[in-house]
C-alpha positions as CSV (number, residue, x, y, z in Angstrom):
1,M,-206.1,-97.3,81.5
2,T,-203.0,-95.2,82.4
3,P,-199.8,-97.3,81.9
4,E,-197.4,-97.7,84.8
5,I,-193.6,-97.7,84.8
6,D,-191.9,-99.2,87.8
7,L,-188.5,-97.5,88.2
8,T,-187.3,-100.4,90.3
9,D,-188.0,-103.0,87.6
10,V,-184.7,-104.4,86.2
11,K,-186.2,-104.5,82.7
12,V,-187.0,-100.8,82.9
13,L,-183.5,-100.0,84.2
14,T,-181.7,-102.0,81.5
15,D,-184.0,-101.0,78.6
16,P,-185.9,-97.8,79.4
17,F,-186.6,-97.2,75.7
18,T,-188.9,-100.2,75.3
19,A,-190.7,-99.5,78.5
20,Y,-191.4,-95.8,77.7
21,D,-192.2,-96.5,74.1
22,R,-194.9,-98.9,75.1
23,A,-196.3,-96.4,77.6
24,R,-196.2,-93.6,75.0
25,E,-198.2,-95.6,72.5
26,A,-200.8,-96.4,75.1
27,S,-201.2,-92.8,76.5
28,A,-199.7,-89.4,76.6
29,V,-199.5,-89.8,80.4
30,A,-197.9,-92.6,82.4
31,K,-197.7,-93.2,86.1
32,L,-194.2,-93.6,87.5
33,V,-193.9,-96.0,90.4
34,I,-191.2,-94.8,92.8
35,P,-190.9,-96.1,96.4
36,G,-191.4,-93.3,98.9
37,F,-193.2,-91.0,96.4
38,G,-196.9,-90.4,96.0
39,P,-198.5,-89.8,92.5
40,F,-195.8,-89.1,90.0
41,W,-196.8,-88.6,86.4
42,A,-194.7,-88.7,83.2
43,L,-195.7,-87.1,79.9
44,T,-194.6,-89.4,77.1
45,R,-195.5,-87.7,73.9
46,Y,-193.5,-84.8,72.4
47,A,-196.3,-82.2,72.0
48,E,-197.7,-82.7,75.5
49,A,-194.2,-82.9,77.1
50,R,-193.0,-79.7,75.4
51,D,-196.2,-77.8,76.2
52,M,-195.9,-78.7,79.9
53,L,-192.4,-77.4,80.2
54,S,-193.6,-73.9,79.4
55,D,-197.0,-74.1,81.0
56,P,-197.4,-71.8,84.0
57,R,-199.8,-74.3,85.6
58,F,-196.7,-76.4,86.5
59,E,-194.0,-75.0,88.7
60,V,-190.5,-75.9,89.7
61,N,-189.7,-75.4,93.4
62,S,-187.4,-76.7,96.1
63,G,-189.4,-79.9,96.3
64,S,-188.3,-80.7,92.7
65,F,-184.8,-81.6,93.9
66,L,-183.4,-84.2,96.2
67,R,-180.9,-83.2,98.8
68,P,-178.2,-85.7,99.7
69,P,-178.1,-86.5,103.4
70,G,-175.2,-85.3,105.5
71,V,-174.7,-81.9,103.9
72,P,-173.5,-79.3,106.5
73,D,-176.1,-76.7,107.3
74,H,-173.8,-73.8,106.3
75,C,-173.8,-75.2,102.7
76,L,-177.6,-75.5,102.3
77,Q,-178.1,-71.9,101.2
78,Y,-175.9,-72.4,98.2
79,L,-177.7,-75.5,97.0
80,E,-180.9,-73.7,96.0
81,T,-180.0,-72.8,92.4
82,M,-182.1,-70.8,89.9
83,S,-183.4,-74.1,88.6
84,E,-185.5,-74.3,91.8
85,K,-186.9,-70.8,91.4
86,D,-189.9,-69.7,89.4
87,G,-191.5,-66.4,88.5
88,P,-189.9,-63.0,89.0
89,E,-186.9,-64.3,91.0
90,H,-186.0,-66.9,88.3
91,R,-186.4,-64.3,85.6
92,R,-184.1,-61.8,87.5
93,L,-181.3,-64.3,87.9
94,R,-181.6,-65.6,84.4
95,R,-181.4,-62.1,83.0
96,L,-178.2,-61.3,84.9
97,V,-176.4,-64.5,83.9
98,A,-177.7,-65.1,80.4
99,P,-175.0,-63.0,78.6
100,A,-172.3,-65.3,79.9
101,F,-174.0,-68.4,78.4
102,T,-174.9,-67.3,74.8
103,P,-173.9,-69.4,71.8
104,K,-171.4,-66.7,70.8
105,R,-169.7,-66.8,74.2
106,A,-169.6,-70.6,74.0
107,A,-168.0,-70.4,70.5
108,Q,-165.3,-68.1,71.9
109,L,-164.4,-70.8,74.5
110,R,-163.7,-73.3,71.7
111,P,-159.9,-72.9,71.8
112,R,-159.8,-73.3,75.6
113,L,-162.0,-76.3,75.4
114,A,-159.8,-77.8,72.7
115,A,-156.7,-77.4,74.8
116,I,-158.3,-79.1,77.8
117,T,-159.6,-81.9,75.6
118,G,-156.1,-82.3,74.0
119,A,-154.4,-82.6,77.4
120,L,-156.7,-85.4,78.5
121,L,-156.2,-87.2,75.2
122,D,-152.5,-87.0,75.7
123,E,-152.9,-88.8,79.0
124,L,-155.3,-91.5,77.8
125,P,-152.8,-94.1,76.4
126,G,-151.0,-94.0,79.8
127,H,-154.2,-95.3,81.5
128,A,-154.5,-98.2,79.0
129,V,-153.9,-101.9,80.0
130,D,-153.0,-104.0,77.1
131,G,-154.3,-101.3,74.8
132,V,-157.7,-101.0,76.5
133,V,-158.9,-98.0,78.5
134,D,-162.1,-97.2,80.4
135,L,-163.2,-93.9,78.8
136,V,-165.5,-92.9,81.7
137,P,-163.0,-92.2,84.5
138,H,-160.1,-91.1,82.2
139,F,-161.9,-88.8,79.7
140,A,-165.7,-88.4,79.9
141,R,-165.8,-87.7,83.7
142,P,-162.8,-85.4,84.1
143,L,-163.4,-83.3,81.0
144,P,-166.5,-81.4,82.2
145,I,-165.0,-80.6,85.7
146,D,-161.8,-79.5,84.0
147,V,-163.9,-77.2,81.8
148,I,-165.8,-75.8,84.8
149,C,-162.4,-75.1,86.6
150,E,-161.3,-73.1,83.5
151,L,-164.6,-71.2,83.4
152,V,-164.7,-70.4,87.1
153,G,-161.0,-69.6,87.4
154,I,-160.0,-72.4,89.8
155,P,-156.2,-72.3,90.3
156,E,-154.2,-75.0,88.5
157,A,-152.9,-76.4,91.9
158,D,-156.5,-77.0,93.0
159,R,-157.8,-78.7,89.9
160,P,-156.8,-82.3,90.7
161,R,-158.9,-82.0,93.9
162,W,-161.8,-80.6,91.8
163,R,-161.6,-83.7,89.7
164,E,-162.2,-85.7,92.8
165,Y,-165.2,-83.5,93.7
166,G,-166.6,-84.0,90.3
167,A,-166.3,-87.7,90.6
168,G,-168.1,-87.5,93.9
169,V,-171.0,-85.5,92.4
170,A,-171.2,-87.9,89.5
171,S,-171.4,-90.9,91.8
172,G,-175.1,-90.1,92.8
173,M,-176.8,-89.3,96.1
174,G,-174.3,-91.1,98.3
175,P,-171.6,-90.2,100.9
176,D,-169.1,-89.1,98.2
177,F,-171.6,-86.7,96.8
178,A,-172.3,-85.1,100.2
179,A,-168.6,-85.0,101.1
180,A,-167.8,-83.1,97.9
181,I,-170.2,-80.3,98.5
182,P,-168.4,-78.4,101.3
183,A,-165.2,-78.4,99.4
184,I,-166.9,-77.2,96.2
185,I,-168.6,-74.4,98.2
186,E,-165.3,-73.3,99.8
187,G,-163.5,-73.3,96.5
188,A,-166.4,-71.3,94.9
189,K,-166.2,-68.7,97.7
190,A,-162.5,-68.3,97.1
191,A,-163.0,-67.9,93.4
192,V,-165.7,-65.3,93.9
193,A,-163.5,-63.4,96.4
194,R,-160.6,-63.4,93.9
195,S,-162.8,-62.0,91.1
196,R,-164.3,-59.4,93.4
197,A,-160.7,-58.2,94.1
198,E,-159.6,-58.4,90.5
199,P,-162.0,-59.7,87.9
200,G,-160.3,-62.0,85.4
201,D,-161.0,-63.5,82.0
202,D,-163.4,-66.1,83.2
203,L,-167.1,-66.7,83.9
204,I,-167.1,-65.3,87.4
205,G,-165.1,-62.3,86.3
206,D,-167.7,-61.7,83.6
207,L,-170.5,-61.9,86.1
208,V,-168.8,-59.8,88.7
209,R,-168.7,-57.0,86.1
210,V,-172.4,-57.4,85.2
211,Q,-174.6,-54.7,86.5
212,E,-178.0,-53.9,85.2
213,E,-179.0,-50.3,84.4
214,D,-181.2,-50.3,87.5
215,G,-178.1,-51.3,89.6
216,D,-179.1,-54.9,90.1
217,R,-176.2,-57.3,90.3
218,L,-175.4,-60.8,91.6
219,T,-174.6,-61.2,95.3
220,D,-171.7,-63.3,96.5
221,T,-174.1,-66.0,97.6
222,E,-175.7,-66.0,94.1
223,L,-172.3,-66.3,92.5
224,V,-171.3,-69.2,94.7
225,T,-174.6,-70.9,94.1
226,L,-174.1,-70.5,90.3
227,V,-170.8,-72.4,90.6
228,W,-172.6,-75.2,92.4
229,H,-175.2,-75.1,89.6
230,L,-172.5,-75.5,87.0
231,V,-170.9,-78.4,88.9
232,L,-174.2,-80.2,89.2
233,G,-175.4,-79.5,85.7
234,G,-171.9,-80.1,84.3
235,Q,-172.4,-83.9,84.9
236,T,-174.7,-84.2,81.8
237,P,-171.7,-84.0,79.3
238,V,-170.0,-86.8,81.3
239,N,-172.7,-89.3,80.3
240,L,-173.6,-87.7,76.9
241,I,-170.0,-88.0,75.7
242,A,-169.8,-91.7,76.9
243,N,-173.2,-92.5,75.4
244,S,-172.2,-90.8,72.1
245,V,-169.0,-92.7,71.7
246,E,-170.9,-96.0,72.0
247,A,-173.6,-94.8,69.6
248,L,-171.1,-93.7,66.9
249,L,-169.0,-96.9,67.2
250,R,-172.2,-98.9,66.8
251,H,-173.1,-96.8,63.7
252,P,-169.9,-96.8,61.6
253,D,-171.7,-95.3,58.6
254,Q,-172.6,-92.2,60.6
255,L,-169.1,-91.9,62.0
256,A,-167.6,-92.3,58.5
257,M,-169.9,-89.4,57.4
258,L,-168.6,-87.2,60.2
259,R,-165.0,-88.0,59.3
260,A,-165.7,-87.1,55.7
261,E,-167.8,-84.0,56.5
262,P,-166.8,-82.6,59.8
263,E,-169.1,-79.6,59.4
264,R,-171.9,-82.1,60.3
265,W,-170.7,-82.3,64.0
266,P,-173.1,-79.7,65.4
267,G,-176.1,-81.5,63.8
268,A,-174.7,-84.8,65.1
269,V,-174.6,-83.5,68.7
270,E,-178.3,-82.6,68.4
271,E,-179.1,-86.1,67.1
272,L,-177.0,-87.7,69.8
273,M,-179.0,-85.6,72.4
274,R,-182.2,-86.9,70.9
275,W,-181.2,-90.5,70.5
276,C,-179.0,-91.2,73.6
277,S,-179.4,-88.3,76.0
278,P,-178.4,-89.4,79.5
279,Q,-181.3,-87.6,81.0
280,L,-184.4,-89.8,80.8
281,L,-186.7,-87.4,82.7
282,T,-186.8,-83.6,83.2
283,T,-186.8,-82.0,86.7
284,P,-190.2,-82.6,88.2
285,R,-192.8,-79.9,88.2
286,F,-195.7,-79.5,90.6
287,A,-199.3,-78.8,89.4
288,R,-200.5,-75.5,90.7
289,E,-204.1,-76.6,90.0
290,D,-206.0,-79.7,88.8
291,V,-205.0,-80.3,85.1
292,V,-206.3,-83.0,82.7
293,I,-204.0,-84.3,80.0
294,D,-205.1,-86.9,77.6
295,G,-208.0,-87.8,79.9
296,Q,-205.8,-88.2,83.0
297,L,-206.3,-85.9,86.0
298,I,-203.1,-84.6,87.5
299,G,-204.2,-83.2,90.8
300,K,-203.0,-80.0,92.4
301,G,-199.7,-80.5,94.1
302,E,-198.8,-83.7,92.3
303,R,-195.5,-84.2,90.5
304,V,-195.2,-84.4,86.7
305,T,-192.1,-84.8,84.5
306,A,-191.5,-84.9,80.8
307,A,-190.2,-88.3,79.8
308,M,-187.6,-87.2,77.3
309,V,-186.7,-90.8,76.6
310,A,-190.2,-91.2,75.2
311,A,-190.9,-87.8,73.8
312,D,-187.7,-87.6,71.7
313,R,-188.6,-90.9,70.0
314,D,-192.2,-90.0,69.4
315,P,-193.2,-90.9,65.9
316,R,-195.8,-88.1,65.9
317,A,-192.9,-85.7,66.0
318,F,-189.9,-87.6,64.4
319,E,-189.9,-89.7,61.3
320,D,-188.6,-93.2,61.9
321,P,-187.6,-92.1,65.4
322,D,-185.6,-95.2,66.4
323,R,-183.1,-94.6,63.5
324,F,-179.9,-92.8,64.4
325,D,-179.4,-90.2,61.7
326,I,-177.0,-87.3,62.0
327,T,-178.6,-85.6,59.0
328,R,-182.0,-85.6,60.6
329,A,-184.1,-82.4,60.3
330,G,-187.2,-81.8,62.4
331,P,-188.3,-80.4,65.7
332,A,-185.8,-79.5,68.5
333,Q,-185.0,-82.4,70.8
334,L,-185.9,-81.9,74.5
335,G,-182.7,-83.1,76.0
336,F,-181.9,-79.6,77.3
337,S,-185.5,-79.1,78.4
338,H,-187.7,-76.3,77.1
339,G,-189.3,-73.1,78.2
340,P,-188.1,-70.8,81.1
341,H,-186.0,-73.6,82.6
342,F,-184.2,-74.5,79.3
343,C,-180.6,-75.6,80.3
344,L,-178.5,-72.6,81.1
345,G,-175.3,-74.2,79.9
346,A,-176.7,-75.8,76.8
347,S,-174.5,-73.8,74.4
348,I,-171.3,-74.7,76.3
349,S,-172.4,-78.4,76.6
350,R,-173.0,-78.5,72.8
351,V,-169.6,-77.1,72.0
352,Q,-167.8,-79.1,74.6
353,T,-169.4,-82.4,73.3
354,E,-168.6,-81.5,69.7
355,V,-164.9,-80.7,70.6
356,A,-164.5,-83.8,72.7
357,L,-166.0,-86.3,70.3
358,S,-164.3,-84.9,67.1
359,A,-160.9,-84.7,68.8
360,L,-161.2,-88.2,70.3
361,F,-162.1,-89.9,67.0
362,A,-159.4,-87.9,65.2
363,R,-156.7,-88.8,67.7
364,F,-157.7,-92.5,67.8
365,P,-159.1,-93.5,64.4
366,G,-159.0,-97.2,65.3
367,L,-161.1,-96.8,68.5
368,A,-163.3,-99.9,69.1
369,L,-165.6,-101.3,71.7
370,T,-164.3,-104.4,73.5
371,E,-167.5,-105.5,75.2
372,D,-171.2,-105.0,75.5
373,V,-171.5,-101.8,77.5
374,P,-173.0,-102.4,81.0
375,R,-175.4,-99.8,82.3
376,A,-175.6,-98.3,85.7
377,P,-179.0,-99.2,87.4
378,D,-180.3,-95.6,87.4
379,G,-184.0,-94.9,86.7
380,G,-183.3,-91.2,85.9
381,T,-180.1,-91.4,83.9
382,W,-179.0,-93.6,81.0
383,R,-175.3,-94.0,81.6
384,P,-172.6,-96.6,81.2
385,A,-171.1,-98.2,84.3
386,R,-167.9,-98.4,82.2
387,L,-166.8,-98.0,78.6
388,L,-163.9,-100.2,77.7
389,L,-162.3,-99.2,74.4
390,A,-159.3,-100.5,72.4
391,L,-157.3,-97.4,71.4
């Protein structure tokens, strides 16, 4: 019998790992129960999940993404990112933007990322009350949006407002999210216009200069849409950094190893993505035809997702998968997805997370948790509601 996972169940929301582990050991396919949705399937085992993410029988389209209510009509054209496209159009956009997101380009950004991180760490003690600070609003949340502002070329005077926009997007599908979108779009339009007039040393400048041999290049609409894509996707490091801090503080032997051997940080980021990735599920795909997986029929037009929370702890792929081990070798984790829709900003996210964590623990060697970390009730994201730390 196909196991079911009720995403409104408090036990699932507070401990998704146990719920998905049980489902995975029963079947490679589980049924997700979500109010307002029809059949919604989750692949729980590593091999099946990874294969689906590159299987052309499953497509990403505009139905894969929710739209917050209340977004003005003139903004809607900018919300359909390349993540919602498949086939030739997706390949075209990916080909044009890929050079700006390579591991080499991300490594070149390291000094700028370090400066942004250092500035936030300078401010952190000023937010503390009796030596205790909430890391989420004062470090984990502003860092990615500050990085995006640097990448896109947002003027210094506008960056405090962009922090507010980032917080609105991170808040979920509510009024703050919808209210942030028009301002982000207008800011992105202005950044694109500046780069068209005089391309600078930033991501938009790089992409304005990109032109394929056949003359193909990104339009203004596509560039503005890319900025929105970055703002939306840039929320992953918010929760990854917060989750990672908790994980390392709860595993002092692993943190001690990193302090003694800092060259292990890149591997640690991969293990953190596997062990405590904030994304529990990938973007849903739709079956183009009837497909049978592990005896379960997934009908044409039905939704299916890869349950990374289960697949990345699959004992068929990872030895002793519930052990947190920064020296782990093995298959690639699925936290950044796989296949044609592999996360565009993965290289930047990796470097950003490494820089943020290594700098935080170096600056505050006595960092300590002050409470059990409460979790936000979110069936799609594993994230702390707050992260109170003694500095």
